[in-house]
Structures are given as C-alpha cells and as structure tokens.
C-alpha positions as CSV (number, residue, x, y, z in Angstrom):
1,X,-4.1,70.6,143.8
2,X,-1.0,69.2,142.6
3,X,2.1,71.1,141.9
4,X,3.4,71.3,138.2
5,X,5.9,69.5,137.9
6,X,4.9,65.8,139.4
7,X,1.8,63.9,138.4
8,X,-0.1,61.3,140.3
9,X,2.0,58.5,140.3
10,X,5.1,60.4,141.6
11,X,4.1,61.5,145.1
12,X,4.7,59.7,148.3
13,X,2.5,59.5,151.0
14,X,4.2,62.0,152.6
15,X,4.1,64.8,149.5
16,X,0.2,64.2,150.1
17,X,0.0,64.9,153.1
18,X,1.7,67.9,153.3
19,X,-0.2,69.2,150.0
20,X,-3.7,68.1,152.6
21,X,-1.7,70.6,155.3
22,X,-3.0,73.6,154.1
23,X,-4.6,76.3,154.5
24,X,-2.2,76.6,157.6
25,X,-2.7,78.8,159.5
26,X,0.8,80.5,160.3
27,X,-0.7,83.6,163.0
28,X,-2.8,86.8,163.4
29,X,-2.4,90.0,163.2
30,X,-1.3,93.1,165.1
31,X,-5.8,93.7,165.3
32,X,-6.5,89.6,166.2
33,X,-7.6,88.8,162.3
34,X,-6.0,85.1,161.3
35,X,-2.6,84.8,159.0
36,X,-3.5,81.6,156.1
37,X,-1.4,80.3,154.2
38,X,-2.1,79.0,151.3
39,X,-1.2,77.7,148.0
40,X,-4.0,78.6,144.6
41,X,-4.1,78.3,141.4
42,X,-1.8,81.7,141.2
43,X,0.7,80.5,143.6
44,X,1.6,81.2,146.6
45,X,-1.0,83.7,149.4
46,X,-2.1,84.6,152.6
47,X,-5.1,85.4,152.7
48,X,-6.0,88.2,155.8
49,X,-9.9,88.6,156.7
50,X,-11.1,88.5,152.6
51,X,-7.8,89.6,151.5
52,X,-5.5,88.0,149.8
53,X,-2.1,88.3,149.5
54,X,0.8,87.2,147.3
55,X,3.8,86.0,148.6
56,X,6.0,85.3,145.9
57,X,9.4,83.6,147.1
58,X,8.0,82.5,150.1
59,X,6.4,79.0,150.9
60,X,2.9,78.0,152.5
61,X,4.5,76.0,154.3
62,X,6.7,77.7,156.3
63,X,5.7,80.6,156.5
64,X,6.8,82.7,159.9
65,X,4.7,84.0,161.3
66,X,7.1,87.5,161.2
67,X,7.3,87.1,157.6
68,X,3.9,87.6,156.8
69,X,3.7,90.1,158.5
70,X,6.0,92.4,157.2
71,X,4.7,90.9,153.4
72,X,1.7,92.3,154.9
73,X,2.9,95.7,156.0
74,X,4.4,96.3,152.5
75,X,1.0,94.9,150.9
76,X,-0.4,97.6,152.8
77,X,2.2,100.2,151.9
78,X,1.8,99.4,148.6
79,X,-2.2,99.5,148.5
80,X,-1.5,103.4,150.7
81,X,0.6,104.6,148.4
82,X,-1.6,104.1,145.1
83,X,-3.4,106.7,146.3
84,X,-2.6,110.4,145.3
85,X,-5.8,112.6,146.3
86,X,-9.0,111.6,148.0
87,X,-11.9,113.6,148.4
88,X,-13.7,111.4,151.4
89,X,-17.3,113.8,151.8
90,X,-17.8,112.1,148.1
91,X,-16.2,109.0,147.6
92,X,-14.2,110.0,145.0
93,X,-10.3,109.5,144.6
94,X,-7.5,109.9,142.7
95,X,-4.9,106.8,142.8
96,X,-1.6,106.0,140.7
97,X,-2.3,103.0,138.3
98,X,0.0,100.8,135.8
99,X,-1.0,103.5,133.0
100,X,-0.6,107.2,134.8
101,X,-3.1,108.5,137.1
102,X,-6.4,108.7,137.0
103,X,-9.8,109.0,138.8
104,X,-12.5,107.0,140.3
105,X,-15.6,106.8,142.2
106,X,-15.6,102.7,143.2
107,X,-17.5,103.0,140.0
108,X,-16.6,104.9,137.1
109,X,-12.7,105.7,136.0
110,X,-11.0,108.3,133.9
111,X,-8.1,109.1,133.0
112,X,-6.1,112.3,133.5
113,X,-4.7,114.3,130.8
114,X,-0.9,114.0,130.6
115,X,-1.0,118.4,130.6
116,X,-3.0,118.4,134.4
117,X,-0.6,117.1,137.3
118,X,-2.9,115.2,139.6
119,X,-2.0,116.2,143.1
120,X,-3.5,119.8,141.4
121,X,-6.6,118.4,140.4
122,X,-10.2,120.0,142.7
123,X,-12.9,118.3,143.4
124,X,-15.7,119.6,140.8
125,X,-12.2,118.8,138.1
126,X,-12.4,115.3,139.2
127,X,-16.1,115.5,138.5
128,X,-15.9,116.7,135.3
129,X,-13.8,114.4,134.4
130,X,-15.4,111.1,135.5
131,X,-18.8,113.0,133.9
132,X,-17.0,114.0,130.5
133,X,-16.7,109.9,130.8
134,X,-18.9,107.6,128.7
135,X,-20.8,104.9,130.7
136,X,-18.8,101.2,130.0
137,X,-19.7,99.3,128.2
138,X,-22.1,95.9,129.0
139,X,-19.4,93.4,128.7
140,X,-22.1,90.2,128.9
141,X,-25.7,89.7,127.4
142,X,-27.9,86.7,128.5
143,X,-29.5,85.6,125.5
144,X,-33.1,85.0,125.6
145,X,-33.8,81.0,124.6
146,X,-36.7,80.3,121.9
147,X,-38.1,77.6,121.6
C-alpha cells in the first residue's frame, strides 16, 4: 500500500521498489524463528511465527536484527507481567488488563471486585467468579433466507 501523504501519481520508481521490498526478513530469534518486518493497516510490525508485534518508532525497511530482538523481548516481558497468578491444572489465570484485574479461563472473563486483592484469590474463588459470570451474548446471528 502507498503510505499516507502520497498519491499514486507522485510515487517515483525508487519509492515503488522500496515499497515492494516488504515483507523483509530481518533475521532470526535466539530459538531460530524467522523475524520479518512489514508495514500493514495499523502501521509497521514484526512477524515472528504467528505473532505480530507493532514497531512504532522504527522503519520496517531499516530495522536491525538487534533492534528487532529488543522489541520482541520487551513484548514478551510485557505479556508476562500481565499474568498475576496462574492455576495451570485448571487452565485458569488471573490477569491485569486495561480495565483492571480479571479472572479468565480462556473463553470467559470475570472482573475481580475492588474489595478483593487479585493475588489473594484462590482457585475456588476464581471458579466462583467465572461461574457467576453470565454467558456471553452472541454477537452475530445468521439470517435465514426467505424465498
């Protein structure tokens, strides 16, 4: 896609060739996964395996392998910090989200009351909170075609 601020009439051959150079292979992670830099609908990003990581402040055409690895490490550290407590046998975890702490089983999310400390919640209390949460509403329904 053509970056904002440019039109198809003003793009030079050099700029077009640079746009066609994406996705660009930046290198590999420490465990051997390929790191690709690309530009998408929401801005520049790195693709590692099936994960996309935004790289605001970097240009996908000239980001280095060291910079990419640092961005990936920061992303993983941020994700790890979001988990407050995890009950692995039951696949239930307590996470810190943008609207406060919550309990999740991967399908259902339940808010933790402000009167309770997220770190003090037991497995039984987490199950109670999830059970008390009503089932999610169906967002889309199929319409039947009437002849």
